[in-house]
C-alpha distance (Angstrom), angle and dihedral (degrees) to the residues before:
residue distance angle dihedral
M1 . . .
P2 3.81 . .
V3 3.81 112.8 .
R4 3.80 127.7 -172.7
D5 3.80 114.6 -100.4
E6 3.82 91.5 -120.2
F7 3.82 90.0 73.0
F8 3.82 91.6 55.9
Q9 3.82 90.6 50.9
I10 3.82 94.5 59.7
P11 3.81 107.3 112.4
P12 3.80 122.8 -141.6
R13 3.79 108.1 -82.0
P14 3.81 118.4 -123.8
R15 3.80 109.7 -132.8
G16 3.75 118.4 -114.6
H17 3.79 128.9 -169.6
V18 3.83 92.2 -85.4
L19 3.81 119.8 61.7
N20 3.81 112.1 -135.3
L21 3.80 109.2 -143.0
L22 3.81 118.7 -167.7
V23 3.80 115.8 -163.5
T24 3.77 117.7 -171.0
G25 3.76 131.3 168.4
G26 3.80 94.9 -173.9
S27 3.78 126.5 -98.2
Q28 3.81 92.9 -45.3
G29 3.79 94.9 42.3
S30 3.78 124.3 -131.3
R31 3.79 124.6 -96.4
A32 3.80 90.0 -155.0
L33 3.81 94.2 52.4
N34 3.81 90.5 43.7
R35 3.81 89.1 53.8
V36 3.80 91.6 49.2
M37 3.78 91.9 50.8
R38 3.81 92.6 51.0
Q39 3.81 88.9 50.9
S40 3.80 92.0 47.8
W41 3.81 99.5 54.8
P42 3.82 97.6 77.6
V43 3.80 90.2 42.9
F44 3.82 92.2 52.3
R45 3.82 87.9 49.6
Q46 3.79 93.7 47.2
R47 3.80 93.5 48.8
S48 3.83 92.7 43.6
L49 3.79 91.5 -136.9
P50 3.80 111.4 173.3
V51 3.80 99.2 -121.0
R52 3.79 136.3 147.9
I53 3.82 113.2 -157.6
V54 3.79 127.8 -154.4
H55 3.80 106.2 -174.1
Q56 3.81 121.8 -173.6
T57 3.80 106.0 -160.4
G58 3.79 107.0 174.6
T59 3.80 118.3 -118.5
A60 3.83 100.8 -79.7
E61 3.80 98.0 70.2
F62 3.80 99.9 18.7
E63 3.81 102.0 108.8
A64 3.81 96.1 45.3
I65 3.80 93.1 46.3
R66 3.82 93.0 44.2
D67 3.81 90.7 52.6
E68 3.82 93.0 46.4
F69 3.80 92.1 47.7
A70 3.79 91.7 50.2
R71 3.82 88.7 60.7
T72 3.83 94.4 52.3
G73 3.79 96.8 74.5
L74 3.80 89.6 -134.6
E75 3.77 120.0 137.7
G76 3.79 117.4 -108.8
E77 3.75 143.8 55.0
V78 3.78 141.4 -91.7
V79 3.81 118.0 -139.9
P80 3.81 132.5 177.3
F81 3.81 95.5 -139.8
I82 3.80 137.8 5.8
R83 3.79 113.1 -137.5
D84 3.81 96.4 -178.2
M85 3.79 105.1 45.2
P86 3.83 94.6 167.9
A87 3.83 88.9 58.7
A88 3.82 90.6 46.9
F89 3.81 90.3 50.9
D90 3.81 90.5 47.0
A91 3.81 90.8 56.2
A92 3.83 93.9 46.4
D93 3.79 128.5 91.8
L94 3.81 92.8 -173.2
V95 3.81 132.5 14.1
M96 3.80 127.6 -152.8
C97 3.80 112.3 -164.2
R98 3.79 147.9 123.2
S99 3.80 118.4 -73.9
G100 3.78 109.1 -122.7
A101 3.81 117.5 150.0
G102 3.80 93.8 -101.2
T103 3.78 93.5 49.1
V104 3.80 96.8 48.6
S105 3.81 89.9 45.5
E106 3.81 89.7 54.0
L107 3.82 91.4 47.2
A108 3.80 90.0 52.1
A109 3.80 93.8 46.3
A110 3.81 91.1 49.8
G111 3.80 93.9 42.6
K112 3.81 92.0 -126.4
P113 3.81 123.8 161.2
S114 3.76 112.3 -133.9
I115 3.76 150.7 -172.5
L116 3.79 104.5 -136.7
V117 3.80 121.6 -156.6
P118 3.81 106.3 -175.7
F119 3.80 117.8 -142.4
P120 3.82 99.6 -110.5
F121 3.81 95.2 -146.1
A122 3.81 97.9 51.9
A123 3.81 114.9 131.1
D124 3.82 111.4 -83.6
D125 3.82 87.7 -6.4
H126 3.81 87.6 -84.3
Q127 3.81 92.9 157.6
T128 3.80 90.1 62.7
R129 3.82 90.2 51.4
N130 3.83 89.9 50.7
A131 3.80 91.5 49.2
E132 3.81 91.8 47.2
A133 3.81 90.5 53.6
M134 3.81 91.0 51.4
Q135 3.81 92.1 45.8
N136 3.82 93.0 46.8
A137 3.81 88.8 53.6
G138 3.82 90.6 52.5
A139 3.81 92.8 -113.9
A140 3.81 100.0 110.7
R141 3.76 147.8 13.0
L142 3.81 116.8 -122.2
V143 3.80 117.8 -144.0
T144 3.80 122.5 173.0
D145 3.79 124.5 -130.6
S146 3.80 89.2 -110.5
E147 3.83 93.1 52.0
I148 3.79 101.5 43.3
N149 3.79 121.4 91.6
G150 3.79 136.0 139.7
E151 3.81 94.9 -82.2
V152 3.81 92.3 49.1
L153 3.81 91.8 48.5
V154 3.80 93.7 51.5
R155 3.82 91.0 46.2
L156 3.83 90.3 51.1
V157 3.80 93.7 47.1
N158 3.79 89.4 51.9
E159 3.80 93.3 43.5
L160 3.80 95.8 47.2
S161 3.79 97.2 42.4
G162 3.80 92.1 90.3
S163 3.80 94.9 51.7
L164 3.82 103.2 43.6
D165 3.82 94.8 111.0
R166 3.80 92.0 52.4
M167 3.81 91.9 45.5
G168 3.80 91.8 48.8
A169 3.79 91.5 51.4
A170 3.82 89.8 49.0
A171 3.80 90.4 50.6
R172 3.80 92.3 51.1
K173 3.83 90.3 53.5
L174 3.82 87.7 62.9
A175 3.81 93.1 55.7
H176 3.80 121.2 112.6
P177 3.80 110.3 -158.5
G178 3.79 116.1 -162.8
A179 3.82 95.5 30.4
A180 3.83 92.0 138.6
R181 3.81 90.8 52.4
R182 3.81 91.6 48.5
A183 3.82 91.0 49.2
A184 3.81 90.5 49.9
D185 3.82 90.7 49.2
I186 3.80 90.6 52.1
L187 3.81 91.9 48.5
E188 3.80 91.1 49.6
E189 3.77 90.3 48.3
V190 3.80 92.6 50.2
A191 3.80 91.2 45.6
G192 3.81 90.4 50.2
V193 3.81 92.1 51.5
R194 3.79 91.8 52.1
L195 3.82 94.7 49.9
């Protein structure tokens, strides 16, 4: 899957005291991930985990979620859309998202550890297959829509925090730089054969 060069240029991120969690449901957002985040806020507060959350909601639920998050006292921000995803990945220690082909390719290119929640209605359940490949490589943790909730998310963030460097390195090993060039070469080759 072709991925923009900016993702490949993201260096490994040294861990600070605060874990930077990026949550993105794609350009439209994800009701399921939005629900999980709302459930997680009181748990993060109760456990006093040092976390900064950037949560991309999509436009439909943005205002309500932004207002609710502002009252939690947690560090972070809620946004409807992320225009510069490479910069958002660069600032993140851990990403929770769906597992479409484009997303997992970007995670691999950026070397980002992730919690993957496959969209359960994707054609041929391909998002689950993508997430399984990332998990089997040690780059991600797969959690289904039916399993994920606020408590599970906070437990995973805490559990994975000690292995983010290893997971990021495993993700980067799955990256395929130059995919766009290879696709173009194949198309030119096929076009040349047909002429």
